[in-house]
NULUM-967602 format. One record per residue (C-alpha): residue number from 1; x, y, z. Coordinates in steps of 0.25 Angstrom, whole numbers. Each point is the difference from the previous one (the first is absolute). Last residue first. Layout:
N
<vexlum><k>NUM</k><x>X</x><y>Y</y><z>Z</z></vexlum>
...
//
This chain:
310
<vexlum><k>310</k><x>85</x><y>224</y><z>-38</z></vexlum>
<vexlum><k>309</k><x>-12</x><y>0</y><z>-11</z></vexlum>
<vexlum><k>308</k><x>5</x><y>-15</y><z>-4</z></vexlum>
<vexlum><k>307</k><x>0</x><y>-4</y><z>14</z></vexlum>
<vexlum><k>306</k><x>-15</x><y>5</y><z>2</z></vexlum>
<vexlum><k>305</k><x>-4</x><y>-9</y><z>-13</z></vexlum>
<vexlum><k>304</k><x>9</x><y>-12</y><z>5</z></vexlum>
<vexlum><k>303</k><x>-7</x><y>0</y><z>13</z></vexlum>
<vexlum><k>302</k><x>-13</x><y>-3</y><z>-6</z></vexlum>
<vexlum><k>301</k><x>-12</x><y>8</y><z>5</z></vexlum>
<vexlum><k>300</k><x>-1</x><y>8</y><z>-13</z></vexlum>
<vexlum><k>299</k><x>-2</x><y>-14</y><z>-8</z></vexlum>
<vexlum><k>298</k><x>10</x><y>-6</y><z>-9</z></vexlum>
<vexlum><k>297</k><x>-4</x><y>-4</y><z>-13</z></vexlum>
<vexlum><k>296</k><x>-1</x><y>-14</y><z>-7</z></vexlum>
<vexlum><k>295</k><x>5</x><y>-4</y><z>-13</z></vexlum>
<vexlum><k>294</k><x>10</x><y>-10</y><z>5</z></vexlum>
<vexlum><k>293</k><x>-1</x><y>-2</y><z>15</z></vexlum>
<vexlum><k>292</k><x>-5</x><y>-14</y><z>-1</z></vexlum>
<vexlum><k>291</k><x>13</x><y>-4</y><z>-8</z></vexlum>
<vexlum><k>290</k><x>9</x><y>6</y><z>9</z></vexlum>
<vexlum><k>289</k><x>-7</x><y>-7</y><z>12</z></vexlum>
<vexlum><k>288</k><x>2</x><y>-12</y><z>-6</z></vexlum>
<vexlum><k>287</k><x>14</x><y>2</y><z>-3</z></vexlum>
<vexlum><k>286</k><x>3</x><y>5</y><z>14</z></vexlum>
<vexlum><k>285</k><x>-6</x><y>-14</y><z>5</z></vexlum>
<vexlum><k>284</k><x>9</x><y>-7</y><z>-10</z></vexlum>
<vexlum><k>283</k><x>13</x><y>7</y><z>5</z></vexlum>
<vexlum><k>282</k><x>-5</x><y>-2</y><z>15</z></vexlum>
<vexlum><k>281</k><x>-1</x><y>-15</y><z>-3</z></vexlum>
<vexlum><k>280</k><x>13</x><y>0</y><z>-7</z></vexlum>
<vexlum><k>279</k><x>7</x><y>6</y><z>12</z></vexlum>
<vexlum><k>278</k><x>-8</x><y>-8</y><z>10</z></vexlum>
<vexlum><k>277</k><x>4</x><y>-14</y><z>-7</z></vexlum>
<vexlum><k>276</k><x>15</x><y>6</y><z>-1</z></vexlum>
<vexlum><k>275</k><x>-1</x><y>0</y><z>16</z></vexlum>
<vexlum><k>274</k><x>6</x><y>-14</y><z>1</z></vexlum>
<vexlum><k>273</k><x>12</x><y>4</y><z>-8</z></vexlum>
<vexlum><k>272</k><x>2</x><y>12</y><z>11</z></vexlum>
<vexlum><k>271</k><x>0</x><y>-11</y><z>11</z></vexlum>
<vexlum><k>270</k><x>9</x><y>-9</y><z>-7</z></vexlum>
<vexlum><k>269</k><x>11</x><y>12</y><z>-1</z></vexlum>
<vexlum><k>268</k><x>3</x><y>6</y><z>-12</z></vexlum>
<vexlum><k>267</k><x>14</x><y>1</y><z>-4</z></vexlum>
<vexlum><k>266</k><x>0</x><y>-7</y><z>-14</z></vexlum>
<vexlum><k>265</k><x>-9</x><y>11</y><z>-5</z></vexlum>
<vexlum><k>264</k><x>11</x><y>11</y><z>3</z></vexlum>
<vexlum><k>263</k><x>-3</x><y>10</y><z>11</z></vexlum>
<vexlum><k>262</k><x>-5</x><y>14</y><z>-3</z></vexlum>
<vexlum><k>261</k><x>5</x><y>13</y><z>-2</z></vexlum>
<vexlum><k>260</k><x>14</x><y>-5</y><z>-4</z></vexlum>
<vexlum><k>259</k><x>11</x><y>7</y><z>6</z></vexlum>
<vexlum><k>258</k><x>5</x><y>12</y><z>-8</z></vexlum>
<vexlum><k>257</k><x>11</x><y>3</y><z>10</z></vexlum>
<vexlum><k>256</k><x>-9</x><y>7</y><z>11</z></vexlum>
<vexlum><k>255</k><x>4</x><y>13</y><z>-4</z></vexlum>
<vexlum><k>254</k><x>-3</x><y>-3</y><z>-15</z></vexlum>
<vexlum><k>253</k><x>-15</x><y>-3</y><z>5</z></vexlum>
<vexlum><k>252</k><x>-1</x><y>12</y><z>8</z></vexlum>
<vexlum><k>251</k><x>5</x><y>8</y><z>-12</z></vexlum>
<vexlum><k>250</k><x>-10</x><y>-5</y><z>-9</z></vexlum>
<vexlum><k>249</k><x>-11</x><y>2</y><z>10</z></vexlum>
<vexlum><k>248</k><x>4</x><y>15</y><z>1</z></vexlum>
<vexlum><k>247</k><x>1</x><y>1</y><z>-14</z></vexlum>
<vexlum><k>246</k><x>-14</x><y>-6</y><z>-3</z></vexlum>
<vexlum><k>245</k><x>-6</x><y>8</y><z>11</z></vexlum>
<vexlum><k>244</k><x>6</x><y>12</y><z>-5</z></vexlum>
<vexlum><k>243</k><x>-5</x><y>-2</y><z>-14</z></vexlum>
<vexlum><k>242</k><x>-15</x><y>-2</y><z>5</z></vexlum>
<vexlum><k>241</k><x>1</x><y>13</y><z>8</z></vexlum>
<vexlum><k>240</k><x>6</x><y>7</y><z>-12</z></vexlum>
<vexlum><k>239</k><x>-12</x><y>-5</y><z>-9</z></vexlum>
<vexlum><k>238</k><x>-11</x><y>4</y><z>10</z></vexlum>
<vexlum><k>237</k><x>6</x><y>14</y><z>2</z></vexlum>
<vexlum><k>236</k><x>1</x><y>2</y><z>-15</z></vexlum>
<vexlum><k>235</k><x>-14</x><y>-5</y><z>-2</z></vexlum>
<vexlum><k>234</k><x>-4</x><y>11</y><z>10</z></vexlum>
<vexlum><k>233</k><x>-3</x><y>-3</y><z>14</z></vexlum>
<vexlum><k>232</k><x>3</x><y>15</y><z>5</z></vexlum>
<vexlum><k>231</k><x>8</x><y>1</y><z>12</z></vexlum>
<vexlum><k>230</k><x>-7</x><y>4</y><z>13</z></vexlum>
<vexlum><k>229</k><x>7</x><y>-8</y><z>10</z></vexlum>
<vexlum><k>228</k><x>-12</x><y>-8</y><z>1</z></vexlum>
<vexlum><k>227</k><x>0</x><y>-3</y><z>-15</z></vexlum>
<vexlum><k>226</k><x>15</x><y>-4</y><z>1</z></vexlum>
<vexlum><k>225</k><x>-4</x><y>-10</y><z>12</z></vexlum>
<vexlum><k>224</k><x>-12</x><y>-5</y><z>-9</z></vexlum>
<vexlum><k>223</k><x>9</x><y>-3</y><z>-11</z></vexlum>
<vexlum><k>222</k><x>10</x><y>-7</y><z>9</z></vexlum>
<vexlum><k>221</k><x>-10</x><y>-9</y><z>6</z></vexlum>
<vexlum><k>220</k><x>-6</x><y>-4</y><z>-13</z></vexlum>
<vexlum><k>219</k><x>14</x><y>-4</y><z>-6</z></vexlum>
<vexlum><k>218</k><x>3</x><y>-8</y><z>14</z></vexlum>
<vexlum><k>217</k><x>-13</x><y>-6</y><z>-1</z></vexlum>
<vexlum><k>216</k><x>2</x><y>-5</y><z>-15</z></vexlum>
<vexlum><k>215</k><x>13</x><y>-6</y><z>3</z></vexlum>
<vexlum><k>214</k><x>-5</x><y>-6</y><z>13</z></vexlum>
<vexlum><k>213</k><x>-12</x><y>-7</y><z>-6</z></vexlum>
<vexlum><k>212</k><x>7</x><y>-5</y><z>-12</z></vexlum>
<vexlum><k>211</k><x>13</x><y>-4</y><z>8</z></vexlum>
<vexlum><k>210</k><x>-9</x><y>-8</y><z>10</z></vexlum>
<vexlum><k>209</k><x>-5</x><y>-9</y><z>-11</z></vexlum>
<vexlum><k>208</k><x>13</x><y>0</y><z>-7</z></vexlum>
<vexlum><k>207</k><x>8</x><y>-4</y><z>12</z></vexlum>
<vexlum><k>206</k><x>-10</x><y>-12</y><z>4</z></vexlum>
<vexlum><k>205</k><x>-2</x><y>-4</y><z>-14</z></vexlum>
<vexlum><k>204</k><x>16</x><y>-1</y><z>-2</z></vexlum>
<vexlum><k>203</k><x>2</x><y>-9</y><z>13</z></vexlum>
<vexlum><k>202</k><x>7</x><y>8</y><z>11</z></vexlum>
<vexlum><k>201</k><x>14</x><y>5</y><z>2</z></vexlum>
<vexlum><k>200</k><x>1</x><y>11</y><z>11</z></vexlum>
<vexlum><k>199</k><x>-10</x><y>7</y><z>7</z></vexlum>
<vexlum><k>198</k><x>2</x><y>15</y><z>0</z></vexlum>
<vexlum><k>197</k><x>10</x><y>1</y><z>-11</z></vexlum>
<vexlum><k>196</k><x>-7</x><y>-10</y><z>-9</z></vexlum>
<vexlum><k>195</k><x>-14</x><y>7</y><z>3</z></vexlum>
<vexlum><k>194</k><x>8</x><y>13</y><z>-5</z></vexlum>
<vexlum><k>193</k><x>5</x><y>-6</y><z>-13</z></vexlum>
<vexlum><k>192</k><x>-14</x><y>-6</y><z>-3</z></vexlum>
<vexlum><k>191</k><x>-6</x><y>14</y><z>1</z></vexlum>
<vexlum><k>190</k><x>10</x><y>6</y><z>-11</z></vexlum>
<vexlum><k>189</k><x>-4</x><y>-14</y><z>-8</z></vexlum>
<vexlum><k>188</k><x>-15</x><y>4</y><z>2</z></vexlum>
<vexlum><k>187</k><x>2</x><y>14</y><z>-4</z></vexlum>
<vexlum><k>186</k><x>7</x><y>-4</y><z>-13</z></vexlum>
<vexlum><k>185</k><x>-11</x><y>-10</y><z>-3</z></vexlum>
<vexlum><k>184</k><x>-11</x><y>11</y><z>2</z></vexlum>
<vexlum><k>183</k><x>9</x><y>9</y><z>-10</z></vexlum>
<vexlum><k>182</k><x>0</x><y>-12</y><z>-10</z></vexlum>
<vexlum><k>181</k><x>-14</x><y>-2</y><z>2</z></vexlum>
<vexlum><k>180</k><x>-4</x><y>16</y><z>-2</z></vexlum>
<vexlum><k>179</k><x>10</x><y>0</y><z>-13</z></vexlum>
<vexlum><k>178</k><x>-5</x><y>-13</y><z>-7</z></vexlum>
<vexlum><k>177</k><x>-16</x><y>4</y><z>2</z></vexlum>
<vexlum><k>176</k><x>0</x><y>11</y><z>-11</z></vexlum>
<vexlum><k>175</k><x>8</x><y>-9</y><z>-10</z></vexlum>
<vexlum><k>174</k><x>-8</x><y>-12</y><z>2</z></vexlum>
<vexlum><k>173</k><x>-13</x><y>9</y><z>-2</z></vexlum>
<vexlum><k>172</k><x>6</x><y>6</y><z>-13</z></vexlum>
<vexlum><k>171</k><x>4</x><y>-12</y><z>-5</z></vexlum>
<vexlum><k>170</k><x>-14</x><y>-7</y><z>2</z></vexlum>
<vexlum><k>169</k><x>-4</x><y>12</y><z>-10</z></vexlum>
<vexlum><k>168</k><x>-8</x><y>13</y><z>-1</z></vexlum>
<vexlum><k>167</k><x>2</x><y>4</y><z>15</z></vexlum>
<vexlum><k>166</k><x>-5</x><y>13</y><z>7</z></vexlum>
<vexlum><k>165</k><x>-14</x><y>-1</y><z>-7</z></vexlum>
<vexlum><k>164</k><x>-5</x><y>14</y><z>-2</z></vexlum>
<vexlum><k>163</k><x>-13</x><y>2</y><z>9</z></vexlum>
<vexlum><k>162</k><x>-10</x><y>8</y><z>-8</z></vexlum>
<vexlum><k>161</k><x>-3</x><y>15</y><z>-2</z></vexlum>
<vexlum><k>160</k><x>-6</x><y>7</y><z>-12</z></vexlum>
<vexlum><k>159</k><x>-14</x><y>3</y><z>7</z></vexlum>
<vexlum><k>158</k><x>8</x><y>4</y><z>13</z></vexlum>
<vexlum><k>157</k><x>8</x><y>10</y><z>-6</z></vexlum>
<vexlum><k>156</k><x>15</x><y>-2</y><z>2</z></vexlum>
<vexlum><k>155</k><x>12</x><y>9</y><z>4</z></vexlum>
<vexlum><k>154</k><x>-6</x><y>9</y><z>11</z></vexlum>
<vexlum><k>153</k><x>9</x><y>12</y><z>2</z></vexlum>
<vexlum><k>152</k><x>-3</x><y>7</y><z>13</z></vexlum>
<vexlum><k>151</k><x>0</x><y>16</y><z>-1</z></vexlum>
<vexlum><k>150</k><x>-11</x><y>1</y><z>10</z></vexlum>
<vexlum><k>149</k><x>-3</x><y>-11</y><z>8</z></vexlum>
<vexlum><k>148</k><x>-7</x><y>-13</y><z>-4</z></vexlum>
<vexlum><k>147</k><x>-13</x><y>-6</y><z>4</z></vexlum>
<vexlum><k>146</k><x>-2</x><y>-15</y><z>-3</z></vexlum>
<vexlum><k>145</k><x>-12</x><y>-8</y><z>-4</z></vexlum>
<vexlum><k>144</k><x>-7</x><y>-12</y><z>2</z></vexlum>
<vexlum><k>143</k><x>-15</x><y>-4</y><z>-1</z></vexlum>
<vexlum><k>142</k><x>-3</x><y>0</y><z>-15</z></vexlum>
<vexlum><k>141</k><x>15</x><y>-2</y><z>-5</z></vexlum>
<vexlum><k>140</k><x>13</x><y>7</y><z>2</z></vexlum>
<vexlum><k>139</k><x>-5</x><y>14</y><z>0</z></vexlum>
<vexlum><k>138</k><x>11</x><y>11</y><z>2</z></vexlum>
<vexlum><k>137</k><x>-4</x><y>12</y><z>7</z></vexlum>
<vexlum><k>136</k><x>7</x><y>12</y><z>-2</z></vexlum>
<vexlum><k>135</k><x>-6</x><y>6</y><z>-11</z></vexlum>
<vexlum><k>134</k><x>-15</x><y>-3</y><z>5</z></vexlum>
<vexlum><k>133</k><x>3</x><y>8</y><z>12</z></vexlum>
<vexlum><k>132</k><x>6</x><y>-4</y><z>14</z></vexlum>
<vexlum><k>131</k><x>-6</x><y>6</y><z>14</z></vexlum>
<vexlum><k>130</k><x>5</x><y>-13</y><z>7</z></vexlum>
<vexlum><k>129</k><x>-13</x><y>0</y><z>8</z></vexlum>
<vexlum><k>128</k><x>-8</x><y>1</y><z>-14</z></vexlum>
<vexlum><k>127</k><x>9</x><y>-12</y><z>-5</z></vexlum>
<vexlum><k>126</k><x>-4</x><y>-7</y><z>12</z></vexlum>
<vexlum><k>125</k><x>-14</x><y>2</y><z>-1</z></vexlum>
<vexlum><k>124</k><x>0</x><y>-4</y><z>-15</z></vexlum>
<vexlum><k>123</k><x>5</x><y>-14</y><z>4</z></vexlum>
<vexlum><k>122</k><x>12</x><y>-10</y><z>-1</z></vexlum>
<vexlum><k>121</k><x>11</x><y>11</y><z>0</z></vexlum>
<vexlum><k>120</k><x>15</x><y>-4</y><z>3</z></vexlum>
<vexlum><k>119</k><x>7</x><y>13</y><z>2</z></vexlum>
<vexlum><k>118</k><x>13</x><y>4</y><z>-5</z></vexlum>
<vexlum><k>117</k><x>9</x><y>10</y><z>7</z></vexlum>
<vexlum><k>116</k><x>13</x><y>8</y><z>-5</z></vexlum>
<vexlum><k>115</k><x>-7</x><y>12</y><z>6</z></vexlum>
<vexlum><k>114</k><x>-15</x><y>-1</y><z>3</z></vexlum>
<vexlum><k>113</k><x>1</x><y>3</y><z>15</z></vexlum>
<vexlum><k>112</k><x>-10</x><y>-8</y><z>8</z></vexlum>
<vexlum><k>111</k><x>-11</x><y>7</y><z>7</z></vexlum>
<vexlum><k>110</k><x>-12</x><y>-4</y><z>-9</z></vexlum>
<vexlum><k>109</k><x>4</x><y>-15</y><z>0</z></vexlum>
<vexlum><k>108</k><x>0</x><y>0</y><z>16</z></vexlum>
<vexlum><k>107</k><x>-14</x><y>6</y><z>-1</z></vexlum>
<vexlum><k>106</k><x>-5</x><y>-12</y><z>-8</z></vexlum>
<vexlum><k>105</k><x>4</x><y>-10</y><z>10</z></vexlum>
<vexlum><k>104</k><x>10</x><y>-9</y><z>6</z></vexlum>
<vexlum><k>103</k><x>11</x><y>4</y><z>-11</z></vexlum>
<vexlum><k>102</k><x>11</x><y>-10</y><z>-3</z></vexlum>
<vexlum><k>101</k><x>15</x><y>2</y><z>-3</z></vexlum>
<vexlum><k>100</k><x>9</x><y>-7</y><z>-10</z></vexlum>
<vexlum><k>99</k><x>14</x><y>6</y><z>-3</z></vexlum>
<vexlum><k>98</k><x>5</x><y>-6</y><z>-14</z></vexlum>
<vexlum><k>97</k><x>11</x><y>-11</y><z>2</z></vexlum>
<vexlum><k>96</k><x>-9</x><y>-7</y><z>-1</z></vexlum>
<vexlum><k>95</k><x>-13</x><y>0</y><z>-8</z></vexlum>
<vexlum><k>94</k><x>-4</x><y>-15</y><z>3</z></vexlum>
<vexlum><k>93</k><x>5</x><y>-2</y><z>14</z></vexlum>
<vexlum><k>92</k><x>-5</x><y>14</y><z>4</z></vexlum>
<vexlum><k>91</k><x>-14</x><y>-4</y><z>-6</z></vexlum>
<vexlum><k>90</k><x>-1</x><y>-12</y><z>10</z></vexlum>
<vexlum><k>89</k><x>6</x><y>7</y><z>11</z></vexlum>
<vexlum><k>88</k><x>-9</x><y>12</y><z>-1</z></vexlum>
<vexlum><k>87</k><x>-14</x><y>-8</y><z>-2</z></vexlum>
<vexlum><k>86</k><x>-10</x><y>10</y><z>-7</z></vexlum>
<vexlum><k>85</k><x>1</x><y>-6</y><z>-14</z></vexlum>
<vexlum><k>84</k><x>-2</x><y>-14</y><z>6</z></vexlum>
<vexlum><k>83</k><x>-13</x><y>3</y><z>5</z></vexlum>
<vexlum><k>82</k><x>-6</x><y>1</y><z>-14</z></vexlum>
<vexlum><k>81</k><x>-7</x><y>13</y><z>-4</z></vexlum>
<vexlum><k>80</k><x>-8</x><y>9</y><z>9</z></vexlum>
<vexlum><k>79</k><x>0</x><y>6</y><z>15</z></vexlum>
<vexlum><k>78</k><x>13</x><y>-5</y><z>4</z></vexlum>
<vexlum><k>77</k><x>8</x><y>13</y><z>1</z></vexlum>
<vexlum><k>76</k><x>9</x><y>3</y><z>-13</z></vexlum>
<vexlum><k>75</k><x>14</x><y>-3</y><z>-1</z></vexlum>
<vexlum><k>74</k><x>11</x><y>11</y><z>-2</z></vexlum>
<vexlum><k>73</k><x>11</x><y>-3</y><z>-9</z></vexlum>
<vexlum><k>72</k><x>14</x><y>8</y><z>2</z></vexlum>
<vexlum><k>71</k><x>9</x><y>2</y><z>-11</z></vexlum>
<vexlum><k>70</k><x>15</x><y>-4</y><z>-1</z></vexlum>
<vexlum><k>69</k><x>-2</x><y>-12</y><z>-9</z></vexlum>
<vexlum><k>68</k><x>-7</x><y>8</y><z>-10</z></vexlum>
<vexlum><k>67</k><x>-15</x><y>-5</y><z>-3</z></vexlum>
<vexlum><k>66</k><x>-3</x><y>-4</y><z>-14</z></vexlum>
<vexlum><k>65</k><x>5</x><y>-15</y><z>-2</z></vexlum>
<vexlum><k>64</k><x>-2</x><y>-3</y><z>14</z></vexlum>
<vexlum><k>63</k><x>-14</x><y>5</y><z>0</z></vexlum>
<vexlum><k>62</k><x>-4</x><y>-8</y><z>-13</z></vexlum>
<vexlum><k>61</k><x>7</x><y>-12</y><z>6</z></vexlum>
<vexlum><k>60</k><x>-9</x><y>1</y><z>13</z></vexlum>
<vexlum><k>59</k><x>-12</x><y>2</y><z>-9</z></vexlum>
<vexlum><k>58</k><x>3</x><y>-11</y><z>-9</z></vexlum>
<vexlum><k>57</k><x>3</x><y>-10</y><z>12</z></vexlum>
<vexlum><k>56</k><x>-14</x><y>5</y><z>7</z></vexlum>
<vexlum><k>55</k><x>-8</x><y>-3</y><z>-12</z></vexlum>
<vexlum><k>54</k><x>8</x><y>-13</y><z>-3</z></vexlum>
<vexlum><k>53</k><x>-5</x><y>-5</y><z>15</z></vexlum>
<vexlum><k>52</k><x>4</x><y>0</y><z>14</z></vexlum>
<vexlum><k>51</k><x>13</x><y>-6</y><z>6</z></vexlum>
<vexlum><k>50</k><x>2</x><y>-9</y><z>-12</z></vexlum>
<vexlum><k>49</k><x>-1</x><y>12</y><z>-10</z></vexlum>
<vexlum><k>48</k><x>9</x><y>10</y><z>9</z></vexlum>
<vexlum><k>47</k><x>11</x><y>-10</y><z>1</z></vexlum>
<vexlum><k>46</k><x>-1</x><y>-2</y><z>-16</z></vexlum>
<vexlum><k>45</k><x>0</x><y>15</y><z>-3</z></vexlum>
<vexlum><k>44</k><x>12</x><y>2</y><z>9</z></vexlum>
<vexlum><k>43</k><x>7</x><y>-12</y><z>-4</z></vexlum>
<vexlum><k>42</k><x>0</x><y>4</y><z>-16</z></vexlum>
<vexlum><k>41</k><x>-10</x><y>-7</y><z>-9</z></vexlum>
<vexlum><k>40</k><x>6</x><y>-9</y><z>-10</z></vexlum>
<vexlum><k>39</k><x>-5</x><y>-13</y><z>7</z></vexlum>
<vexlum><k>38</k><x>-14</x><y>5</y><z>5</z></vexlum>
<vexlum><k>37</k><x>-8</x><y>-13</y><z>-6</z></vexlum>
<vexlum><k>36</k><x>9</x><y>-9</y><z>6</z></vexlum>
<vexlum><k>35</k><x>-2</x><y>5</y><z>14</z></vexlum>
<vexlum><k>34</k><x>-15</x><y>-3</y><z>-2</z></vexlum>
<vexlum><k>33</k><x>2</x><y>-14</y><z>-5</z></vexlum>
<vexlum><k>32</k><x>10</x><y>-2</y><z>12</z></vexlum>
<vexlum><k>31</k><x>-10</x><y>5</y><z>10</z></vexlum>
<vexlum><k>30</k><x>-11</x><y>-9</y><z>-6</z></vexlum>
<vexlum><k>29</k><x>9</x><y>-12</y><z>0</z></vexlum>
<vexlum><k>28</k><x>4</x><y>3</y><z>14</z></vexlum>
<vexlum><k>27</k><x>-14</x><y>-1</y><z>5</z></vexlum>
<vexlum><k>26</k><x>-3</x><y>-12</y><z>-8</z></vexlum>
<vexlum><k>25</k><x>12</x><y>-7</y><z>5</z></vexlum>
<vexlum><k>24</k><x>-2</x><y>3</y><z>14</z></vexlum>
<vexlum><k>23</k><x>-14</x><y>-5</y><z>0</z></vexlum>
<vexlum><k>22</k><x>5</x><y>-12</y><z>-7</z></vexlum>
<vexlum><k>21</k><x>10</x><y>-2</y><z>11</z></vexlum>
<vexlum><k>20</k><x>-10</x><y>2</y><z>10</z></vexlum>
<vexlum><k>19</k><x>-9</x><y>-11</y><z>-6</z></vexlum>
<vexlum><k>18</k><x>12</x><y>-9</y><z>0</z></vexlum>
<vexlum><k>17</k><x>4</x><y>3</y><z>14</z></vexlum>
<vexlum><k>16</k><x>-14</x><y>-2</y><z>5</z></vexlum>
<vexlum><k>15</k><x>-2</x><y>-14</y><z>-7</z></vexlum>
<vexlum><k>14</k><x>13</x><y>-5</y><z>5</z></vexlum>
<vexlum><k>13</k><x>-3</x><y>4</y><z>15</z></vexlum>
<vexlum><k>12</k><x>-14</x><y>-7</y><z>-3</z></vexlum>
<vexlum><k>11</k><x>8</x><y>-13</y><z>-4</z></vexlum>
<vexlum><k>10</k><x>10</x><y>1</y><z>11</z></vexlum>
<vexlum><k>9</k><x>-11</x><y>1</y><z>10</z></vexlum>
<vexlum><k>8</k><x>-8</x><y>-11</y><z>-6</z></vexlum>
<vexlum><k>7</k><x>12</x><y>-9</y><z>0</z></vexlum>
<vexlum><k>6</k><x>2</x><y>2</y><z>15</z></vexlum>
<vexlum><k>5</k><x>-15</x><y>-2</y><z>3</z></vexlum>
<vexlum><k>4</k><x>2</x><y>-14</y><z>-7</z></vexlum>
<vexlum><k>3</k><x>13</x><y>-3</y><z>8</z></vexlum>
<vexlum><k>2</k><x>-7</x><y>4</y><z>12</z></vexlum>
<vexlum><k>1</k><x>-12</x><y>-10</y><z>-3</z></vexlum>
//
């Protein structure tokens, strides 16, 4: 009797696993299909599209293309229009490096200086509070507009605008991804030098796993410290900080006599070899997570969005 119950339990567990895999496969297939249809668009458009909708993605790209990076953008109060247009962290994420502020009411809109300031408009009351005229109101579509300051040059009329594909071939995509991947690999190796210095010789997967997080963390921390000290976080600052990390890690490695960053495979202990199962298990788990994530947008409550703003 106990044997029958045990077999029934395994059968039910197997059915549950199969059903769950079928659900995940369908979920991932829909996301992959959506992602495939957007291949060629730039990262900003795709991110906004998966987060909200093609309309929101078009609007964000339209603003990004026409509003100068040194400008200020004012979000309207949440009296009309979609909620996403009133959430400051979300809009700051998509419109960075521009300064994005919000107004809680119409009175606030009427009191803000117009110099170098662009107002997101979602209804006629907001336009009246801003005090803009038809010449300074750029209509994107039936519900969304933007009020521009005096002397602003708006490049493209909305009726003639459409998102321009950033990539026209697979070679363009590979070329664009090559340098970021190389940069991440370089920071990982810099972190691996520090891990080797602090903990001694370890298996390669241990060193690289910790090196990845440590290298990127040191990079982020240094940029945060520079920003706190009042240094402008410009492309030049970002590049020089990275170069400084690479030079420092190289000097540290040379000072240590160019010793290997991890153990040779033959020197792995039996305990380490026994842990290979968990290594491949975590790799497989990460791959499943990656497949599920394809074509899915982040939500405003996700930490990644808040860290993106920082």
